[in-house]
C-alpha positions, 0 to 999 in steps of 0.5 A: 978155353973161354966161357962167356955166361952172365950167370956166375954159378953156371960159368963157375960150374962149367969152369970147374968141370972143364978144369977137372978134365984138364982144360985151362979155363977163363970166364967172362960174365959179359960180351965186353969182358969177353972182348978184352979177354979175347984180345989178351988170350988165344983160347982153344975154344969159346963157349957162349951162352945165348941168354946174356943180358948185356949182348946176344950170343950171336952178336958176340960170335959175329964179333969173334969172327970179325977178329982175324986171329979168332975167325976159326976159333972153335965155338959152342953156343949154349941155349935154354931156348929149345927149339931155336928158330931155323934162321938162328940155327942156320946163322950159328951154323954159317958162323961155324958154331956148334949149338947145344941145349941146356941143361947139359951134363958134365960128361956131355959138355966135356965130350962136346968140347973134345969133339970140337977140338979134334976137328980143328 
């Protein structure tokens, strides 16, 4: 599992939650760091925050989908912007990402990840 979030506290909180649920988790603070991690690892899924300062979550997801080995990587996009414009939601849907809104509780995060992995 790869969590990409520019907020260190949020990334570490999600990492702890998912690790306690039995997932192997890595974090990246930027899209550039995520690119390197994705080249080195084959995570089961990726969780992307849309509010990163260095790049958009949508831009990172485009990059992920351009990589042959990650074209079908399960993706969850987390956003604090509610509602997202329909065009953005449609694009995330086209890219196969599951959109969830912040704040998200621990149980909901774990359940969302489990549901996504069951669909694989």
